[in-house]
Structure formats: C-alpha cells, structure tokens
GUKEPA-767541 format. One record per residue (C-alpha): x, y negated, z. Coordinates in Angstrom, 1 decimal, padded with zeros to 4 digits, always signed. Each point is the difference from the previous one (the first is absolute). Layout:
BEGIN
- c1 | c2 | c3
- X | Y | Z
...
end
This chain:
BEGIN
- c1 | c2 | c3
- +009.1 | -018.4 | +000.2
- -003.2 | -001.7 | -000.2
- -002.2 | +002.9 | -000.8
- -000.5 | +000.6 | +003.7
- -001.7 | -003.2 | +000.2
- -002.6 | +002.2 | -001.6
- -000.7 | +001.7 | +002.8
- -002.8 | -002.9 | +001.2
- -002.1 | +001.8 | -002.4
- -000.7 | +001.9 | +002.3
- -001.8 | -002.2 | +001.8
- -001.3 | -002.3 | -002.1
- -001.5 | +002.0 | -002.0
- -000.9 | +003.1 | +002.5
- -003.9 | -000.5 | -000.9
- +000.8 | +000.6 | -003.7
- +002.1 | +002.8 | -000.1
- -000.4 | +003.7 | +001.4
- +002.1 | +001.7 | +002.7
- +001.4 | +001.6 | -002.1
- +001.2 | -002.3 | -002.5
- +001.0 | -002.3 | +002.7
- +002.2 | +002.8 | +001.7
- +001.4 | +001.1 | -003.7
- +000.5 | -003.7 | -000.7
- +001.9 | -000.7 | +003.3
- +002.3 | +003.3 | -001.1
- +000.8 | -001.0 | -002.9
- +000.9 | -003.6 | +000.9
- +001.8 | +001.2 | +003.3
- +002.2 | +001.9 | -002.8
- +000.4 | -002.4 | -002.4
- -000.7 | +002.3 | -002.4
- -002.6 | +000.7 | -002.7
- -002.3 | +003.1 | +000.8
- -000.9 | +002.2 | -003.0
- -003.3 | -001.4 | -001.5
- -001.8 | +002.5 | -002.3
- -003.2 | -002.1 | -000.1
- -003.0 | +000.6 | +002.1
- +000.3 | -003.1 | +001.9
- -001.2 | -003.5 | -000.2
- +002.2 | -002.9 | -001.4
- +000.8 | -002.9 | +002.9
- -002.9 | -002.2 | +001.1
- +000.1 | -003.8 | -001.9
- +000.6 | -001.2 | +003.7
- +002.8 | +002.4 | +001.0
- +001.8 | -001.0 | -003.5
- +000.0 | -003.3 | +000.8
- +001.1 | +000.3 | +003.5
- +003.1 | +001.8 | -001.4
- +000.3 | -002.4 | -002.5
- +001.1 | -002.1 | +002.7
- +003.0 | +002.1 | +000.8
- +000.9 | -000.2 | -003.8
- -000.2 | -003.1 | -001.0
- +002.1 | +000.5 | -003.0
- -002.5 | +002.3 | -001.6
- -003.2 | -001.0 | -001.5
- -002.8 | +002.1 | -000.5
- -001.3 | +000.9 | -003.5
- -004.0 | -000.5 | +000.3
- -000.7 | +002.7 | -002.9
- -001.3 | +003.6 | +000.1
- +002.1 | +001.5 | +001.7
- +001.6 | -002.6 | +002.3
- +003.6 | -000.1 | +000.0
- +002.6 | -002.2 | +001.9
- +002.8 | -001.6 | -001.9
- +003.1 | -001.5 | +000.3
- +002.8 | -001.5 | -002.2
- +003.5 | +000.0 | +000.7
- +002.5 | -001.9 | -001.4
- +004.0 | +001.2 | +000.1
- +003.2 | -001.4 | -001.3
- -000.1 | +002.3 | -003.5
- -001.6 | +003.2 | -001.5
- +003.0 | +001.8 | +001.7
- -001.2 | -000.9 | +003.4
- -003.5 | +000.6 | -000.9
- +000.6 | +003.2 | -001.6
- +001.9 | +001.0 | +003.4
- -003.0 | -001.4 | +002.0
- -002.3 | +002.0 | -002.4
- +001.8 | +002.9 | +000.7
- +000.1 | -000.4 | +003.7
- -003.6 | -000.6 | +000.2
- -000.2 | +003.6 | -002.2
- +002.0 | +001.9 | +002.6
- -002.4 | -001.1 | +002.9
- -003.3 | +000.6 | -001.9
- +000.9 | +003.3 | -000.7
- +000.9 | +000.7 | +003.3
- -003.3 | -001.5 | +001.2
- -001.9 | +002.1 | -002.8
- -001.4 | -003.8 | -000.6
- +000.6 | -001.4 | -003.5
- -000.7 | -003.7 | -001.1
- -000.2 | -001.1 | -003.3
- +003.2 | -001.9 | -001.1
- +000.7 | -002.7 | -002.4
- +003.1 | -001.4 | -001.2
- +000.6 | -003.2 | -001.7
- +003.9 | -000.7 | +000.1
- +000.5 | -001.2 | +003.4
- -003.5 | +000.0 | +001.1
- -001.1 | +003.5 | +001.3
- -004.3 | -000.2 | +001.0
- -001.4 | +002.5 | +002.2
- -003.5 | +001.1 | +000.0
- -001.3 | +002.5 | +002.6
- -003.3 | +001.9 | +000.3
- -000.8 | +003.4 | +001.1
- -000.8 | +001.8 | -003.2
- -001.8 | +003.0 | +001.6
- -002.8 | -002.5 | +001.4
- +000.2 | -002.5 | -002.7
- +000.6 | -003.0 | +002.9
- +002.0 | -000.8 | +002.7
- +001.5 | +001.7 | +002.9
- +002.1 | +000.2 | +003.3
- +002.6 | +001.6 | -002.4
- +000.3 | -003.5 | -002.2
- +000.9 | -002.1 | +002.8
- +002.8 | +002.6 | +001.3
- +001.2 | +000.0 | -003.4
- -000.1 | -003.8 | -000.6
- +001.6 | -000.3 | +003.4
- +002.9 | +002.6 | -000.7
- +000.4 | -002.3 | -003.7
- +000.5 | -002.7 | +001.7
- +002.7 | +001.3 | +002.2
- +001.8 | +001.1 | -003.3
- -000.5 | -003.0 | -001.7
- +001.5 | -002.0 | +003.7
- +003.3 | +002.5 | -000.4
- +000.6 | -000.9 | -003.6
end
C-alpha cells in the first residue's frame, strides 16, 4: 500500500522532526493504523504535507485554518455512495480517526484533518490511503 512510501519521511525530514516523533511516525506507518491523538503534538510541517501529497495525487490540500486534505469520489449511484460511506465509517471508527463526509447523490467528498491538533498529522494520510483502498474495492 502506498502508505508505506511515507517511510521516506524519516530520512528526508530527519532534521525537522524530533527523534521520538520520528520513531512514533515510523511505528504508525509500519502498522498502517492511526495512533490515538489527544493533542500536544504539532501538525505536520508544510514540506512534509507537500511530500506526502505526492503519493496522494487525487487528494488536494485545503489551505485554510485548519489545513485539511480533501478528495471527491464519484460512484455509480446513491446506493453505492452510501455503501462507500458506510465502509469508510467502519474503518474510521476502528482507527479512531473520523473524517468529515459530504454526500451529494453519487458524489462523496471526504475532508481529513486531525481535530485535536487543528491541522494535518500522519493519521490523515493513513486514513486517506485506507479510504482510497475502499474506493478501489467498491
């Protein structure tokens, strides 16, 4: 899964990330699951966000406060859109990381950001990858 390519963060941004954060990020990515976030950590840096977006070409950065990533999915019809949303809900609940979801008949727009830190974290990109996988299977 493309989430594993995020591992490059450890070397590319080593100077801007603390050792403990690097270690935590590597564990999260290796396990491909969201880590609990109660706040107290900094959002990803701008360079990290743009680097990660290279692997998520369908996702776009929303440049507002808080920064978010967003993708719109087009499905066959309303029923398929609802099945897709329900599948996302199951994964989001399992991961403990919940997206903002907008449904427009057969279009589903997902916005991701980490509410506790009012910005983007590794969790957002992990969940984006999981959502992409759900879409490929729908």
